[in-house]
C-alpha positions in Angstrom: 15.3 23.9 20.2 12.1 24.6 21.8 10.2 22.6 24.8 6.5 21.5 23.0 3.1 20.8 24.5 0.8 18.5 23.0 -2.8 17.5 24.3 -4.6 13.9 23.1 -8.3 14.1 24.6 -10.1 10.8 25.4 -13.9 10.0 26.6 -14.5 6.5 28.1 -18.1 6.0 30.6 -17.8 5.3 33.9 -20.3 4.5 37.0 -19.4 5.7 40.9 -20.9 6.2 44.2 -20.2 8.8 46.3 -20.9 7.2 50.1 -21.7 9.1 52.7 -22.3 11.9 50.0 -25.7 14.2 51.6 -26.9 14.7 47.7 -27.7 12.1 45.3 -24.3 11.4 44.1 -24.0 9.1 47.0 -26.3 6.4 45.0 -24.7 4.7 41.8 -24.5 6.9 39.1 -22.5 7.4 35.1 -21.0 9.7 33.7 -19.2 10.0 30.1 -16.2 11.5 31.2 -13.8 13.6 28.8 -10.1 13.3 29.6 -7.1 16.0 28.5 -4.2 15.3 28.7 -1.3 17.4 27.9 2.4 16.2 28.1 5.7 18.7 27.5 9.2 17.5 25.5 11.1 18.6 22.6 10.6 17.2 19.4 12.9 14.3 18.2 15.6 16.0 16.3 17.3 12.8 14.8 16.2 12.6 10.6 17.2 8.7 10.9 14.6 9.0 13.7 10.5 7.4 12.6 9.4 10.1 15.2 12.2 12.8 13.5 10.3 16.1 14.9 7.9 14.8 17.3 7.6 14.8 21.0 6.0 11.5 21.1 3.6 9.7 18.0 -0.2 10.9 19.7 -0.4 7.4 18.6 1.9 6.1 21.2 -0.1 8.6 23.5 -3.4 6.9 23.0 -1.6 3.5 23.7 -0.3 4.6 27.3 -3.7 6.4 28.6 -5.2 3.3 27.3 -3.4 1.2 29.1 -3.2 3.1 32.7 -6.5 4.6 32.4 -9.4 4.6 30.0 -9.1 0.6 29.0 -9.8 -0.1 33.0 -12.1 2.7 33.7 -13.9 2.5 30.7 -17.4 0.9 31.3 -16.4 0.3 34.9 -18.0 0.6 38.2 -15.9 2.5 40.8 -16.2 2.1 44.4 -14.2 3.0 47.5 -12.9 0.0 48.6 -14.4 0.2 52.3 -18.1 1.5 51.3 -18.7 -1.1 48.7 -21.2 -3.3 49.3 -20.1 -7.3 50.2 -22.5 -9.1 48.0 -21.7 -6.3 45.3 -19.1 -9.2 43.7 -21.4 -11.5 43.4 -24.1 -10.4 41.0 -20.8 -10.7 38.7 -22.3 -9.8 34.8 -24.4 -7.3 36.0 -21.8 -5.3 37.2 -19.2 -6.2 34.8 -15.6 -4.3 35.8 -15.7 -3.3 38.7 -13.0 -1.1 40.3 -12.5 -0.8 44.4 -10.2 1.5 44.9 -8.3 3.7 48.5 -10.2 6.9 47.8 -13.5 8.1 47.5 -13.8 8.3 43.4 -14.3 12.3 43.0 -12.8 13.5 39.9 -10.7 15.3 42.2 -9.1 12.3 43.2 -9.5 10.6 40.0 -6.8 12.9 38.9 -4.4 12.6 41.4 -4.8 8.7 41.0 -4.6 9.2 37.0 -1.7 11.6 37.4 0.4 9.0 39.5 -0.6 6.6 36.8 0.5 8.6 33.5 3.7 10.1 35.2 5.0 6.7 35.6 4.4 5.5 32.3 5.5 8.3 29.9 8.7 7.7 28.4 11.3 9.4 30.9 12.2 12.9 28.4 8.6 13.7 28.6 6.8 15.4 31.5 3.3 15.4 32.5 1.7 18.9 32.9 -2.0 18.9 33.0 -5.1 16.8 33.0 -8.9 17.9 32.5 -11.4 15.1 33.8 -14.4 16.8 32.2 -17.5 15.2 34.1 -21.1 17.1 32.7 -20.4 19.5 29.7 -20.3 22.4 32.5 -18.2 20.8 35.4 -15.2 19.6 35.9 -11.6 19.2 37.6 -8.2 20.1 36.5 -4.2 18.8 37.4 -1.4 21.0 36.8 2.0 19.5 37.3 3.1 23.0 38.6 0.5 23.5 42.1 2.4 19.9 43.3 5.6 20.1 42.7 
């Protein structure tokens, strides 16, 4: 039996600020992110299984990514918890979904976070191989399991 790789693309909108950055990214701004998730595994070989011939149903992969990442980060403002202004939470609906993280929310750091979230949520027989997070049409970061073993 052959190991197969599957990739699914996801999109979400998110705002962030990079406190201490020496350019305009230190201010709150947003991106239309594209996240490509690549996993690998053996296709199900039991003909009686509803996922016969599949590594995982794309719908199931979508559900996992939505639970762990896009459902939480879509239309959120993400800030480092040590740099978020204290009065921000008082703005309520104006801010909407606020996520305070213990890292500077760069694409690189978000991929490290996302890799941990997804690795822990995937079925045991499925391996997370890579993540690609596109911040703009011409700029992206990538995470590969083989580089982080």
